[in-house]
N, C-alpha and C positions, 0 to 999 in steps of 0.2 A: 216315429223313428225311421220307418221304412221310407217315408217321403224324403226325409233329410238325407238319407244315404243315396237315394236316386239323384238328388240335386248335386251332391258332391261328385258323383261319377260323371255327371254331365259337364261340370266345371273342369274336371281333370281332362276329359276328352277335348274340350274346347281349347285348353292351354296347349295340349299336344298338337292339335291341328294348327294353332297359331304359330307354334315354334317351327313347324315344318314349312309353313308358307313364307316365312321371312327370307330364308336363303333363296327360294325360288323367285320371290319378288325382287330381291337384291340383284339377281342375275339379269333381270329384265330392266331394272332401273339403271344399272351401271354396266353397259354393254362394252366390253373390252375388245370386241372383235374376235376373229378366229386366230388364236395364238398359235395354233399348229400349222398355219399356212405361212411360208416364207415370203418376205417382202422382196420384190425384184430389185437387184443392184443396178445403179446407174452406170452408164458407160464412162470409163475414165477418160479425161482429156488427153489427147496425144502430147508427148513431150516434144517441145520444139528446141532444137539446138542451133546455135550460131555456128556456121561452118566456114572454114577457110580453105581455099584452094592453093595447093603448093605451087609456088612460082619460082623462077630462077632470078637471082639477084646477086649483088656483089657485097661481100662482107669486108669492110675496111675498118679494122679496130682503131678508134681514136680515143685518146685520153685527154680529159680536161679537168684539172684539179688545181689546188693551191699549195704553196710551200711557204715556210717561214724563214726569214733571213736571220741567221745566228752566226756568231763568231766561231770560226773553225777551231781555234785554239786560244785559250786565254793567255794574258800576259801575267806571268808569275812575279810576285813581289816578295822578296826575302830580305832578311837582315844580313848585311855583309859582315858586321861585327856583332857579337852577341855575348854569351856568358853572363847574362843578367835575366832576372825574371821579367815577365810581361806585366805591365801595369794595367793596361786596358786596350780595347779596340775602339776605334772611332767610327767603324763602319760595320754593316751587316749584309748578308747576301740579299741581292735584289736592289741594293741602294745604288743610285747614280753618283759618280764622283767625277771631279774635274782633275786635270793634270796638276800636280802639286798639292792636292789635298792630303791631310794626314790620315793614314790608315790605322796605325798602331803606335803605342808609346811604351818604351821600356822603363822599368822601375830602377831608379838610380840611388835610392836612399841608402842601400847597403853596398854601394860600389866600392868604397874604400876598404871595408873589411874583406870583400871578395878579392880585391887586388892583393892584399896582404896574404890571404890564404893561398892564392895562386903563386905568388912569388916564393912562398915557402916550399911549395911543391916543385917549382922549377929547379931548385937546387938538388933535387933527387931524381926520381924517374922522369919528371917532366923535362929536365935538361937533356937526359939521355935520348928522349924521343923528339927533341927539338921543339917542344911546346912553349908558346909565349902567350899564355892565357891572360896575364896581367895587361899586356899591351892591347889585347883584344877587348878587354873590359874598358880600358881608357878610351879606345875608339868608339865603343858602344855608347859610352856616356855622351860623347860628342855627337853621335848620330842616333840618338835615342828615338827620334821620330822617323817612322817608316812612311815615305810619301809616294803618292801615285805618280808613275811615269807617263801614264796615258789617261785620257778621259774615257769613261765607259761605265759598264754595269758590273758591280761586284758579283762574282759567281760563287766563290768559295772563301771561307774563313776558317783557318785552323784553330780550333778552340781547345786543343789538347794542353795548352799552356795556361788555361784559365781554370780556377777552382781551388778553394781552400782545402779540399780533401786531399790534395797532393802534398807530398813532402817538399820543403823548399828547394832542395837540390834537384828535384825532378821538374821544377818549374822553370829552370833556366832555358832560355831560347837558344837553339842550336843555330849557328851561322850557316846560311845556305838553305835552311829548311823552308819549305813553302809556307808562307803565312797567309797571303791573300792572292786570289786570282781574279783578274778583271777582264771581262770581254770588251775589247776595244770597239769604239764606235766606227772607226774607218773600216773599209771593206778588205783590208789586207788580211789574207788568210780566212776571210769569211766565206760562208756557203749557205745555200738554200737547202732546207730539210723538208722533204715530202714524205708523208706516211700513207701507204695504201694497204687496205685489207687484202689478204691473200686471194680471195675470190675475184677481186678486181685486178690485182697485179698479175695473176696467171694468164690473163688475156693478152698480155703484152710482153715483148722481148726487150726489156730495158736492162741492159747489162752495163758494166763499166765501160766508159768511153762513148756511150750513146749520147747524142746531142738532142736537147730539148729546147723548145721555144718558150721563152719567159717573157712576161709582160708586167710592166710596172703598174701599181695600183692607181696612181693619180693621172698619168698622161697616157697610159696604155702603150708605152714605148716597148717595142720588141727587141730582144737580144737573145743570144745563144748561150746555153749553159750545158756543160758537159757533166755527165754522171761520174763522180769520183769513185764511189763505192756504194754498196748496199748491204743492209743487215737485216736478217730475218729474225723475228722474235715470236716465240710460242707462248701464249698466255692461255692456259687451260685448253679449251677446244678451239680457240681462234688463233689466227696467225696474222701478223702484220709484217710489211716490208718497208723499211726506212731507206730512202734514197738521199744521198748527200751530193749536192750539185754545186759545181764551181760557179762563182760569180765574178770571175776575172773580167768578163765583158760587160759587167753591169754599168749603166750610166751613173752619173754623179748624184742623181736624186735618190738612189737606193741607199738605205742605211739599215743597220742592225735593228731587228724588231719588225721590219716591214713584212707585209704579206704580198707575195707575187703570184700571178696566175701562170699555170703550166699547161702547155699543149704538146701533144705527141701523137704522131700518126705512124702506124707500122709501115714498113717498106713493102714494095710489091711482092717480095718473096713470102711475106706473111699475110697476104690478102687472098681471099677466096673469090674468084671472078666467075660469074655466070654459073652459079651452083644452086641446087634446090634449097630453099630456106623456108622456115616456119617462124611464127612469132615466138619470142623467148618465153612469154607468159603461158604458152600452150604446152610447154615441155615440162614433164615431171621426172623426178629421179627417185629411184628406190634401190637400195643396196648397190649403188654404183652404176646402175643401168638407167638409161633415159627412155622415156616412152611418151606417146601422145594417145589421145582417145579418138577412135574412129567409129563409124557405123558399119556393121557387117551386112551381108546380103539380106538378112532378115530384119534389118533396121534396128538391131540391138547394139548398144554401146559396148565396146571392148577396148582393151589396151593394144597398142601397136608399138613394139620396141624398135628404137632407132639408134643409129650411131651418129653422134653429133660431132661437129668440127669447130671452126672458129665462130665467134659471136661478137656482137656489139651490144649497144644498150637496148635494142628492140628486137633483133632477130638472130637466129642461129642457123648455121650451115647443117644440112642433113647429108651425111656421107652414105648412109645405107638405111633401108627400111621404107623409104618413101621416094616417089619420083614426081616430076612435074605433072600437074593435073590431078593428083590424088587430093582427096578432101579429108580434113581432120576437124574434130570438134574444137571450136574456139569460143570460149566464154567471154 
């Protein structure tokens, strides 16, 4: 029994020694290096900027855009004689019509009863006011078809006289009321319409009376067009300016619906001659102030605020903040 106890003690001691040796061996087998020692950092590569040297140049704002030819005012077609319901329209907006085409037709099935009704009224208050509605109905029967006086495109159709939901006496067409408006094909009273976004329009002084150069699409024929008036439109955060241009000098090949090329150059009083300029793409704006990026004496990038003047499509005038020979960061 004593011998067996001795062996058990030896085995226990052996296991303890083995357990202590495993971590030590593990450290030797898997050497992770000296974790307490910092690895030296590599030297960062220097930042290289593309630089631009401020030079003097001339800013000459030039506009090149397009405009659409449209009729300045439509030709209104109305019934001279009425007092009858409208039976149907033969046209709809956007439809092309020729002179003499039927635009609308009055309903004449109840004309006789309408005449009797009006004749009865004419003996009372109607006669006092000089009303002759019965004669108007008779003439309306004779001229029940409303025909186009010009060829062109239908722009407007008055649909207030159509619909079964209205009472019969509210469906009667009123003489002289506008039924159909047609944009005539000829250039009488026509105009070119050009739309510019505000950020483009503000570069130019295009007021009423300004003369623009216009060019036809097919032959590139040049002619002059005068700005009749302009309208500013605010749409949420954006603005547009619509210019209406006279086509009184347009050649015979121009017709309603054509697209014309527009060119305009500011006069000398609106040009900046021999002034410091920088690329437009190098100028940034924040809270209404303009700035460029430069390198200071220590070679660090910083902002340089400038006062800008006139600009064209590629460059902008610098009124203050930079001078000729200065360098800016230009990406």
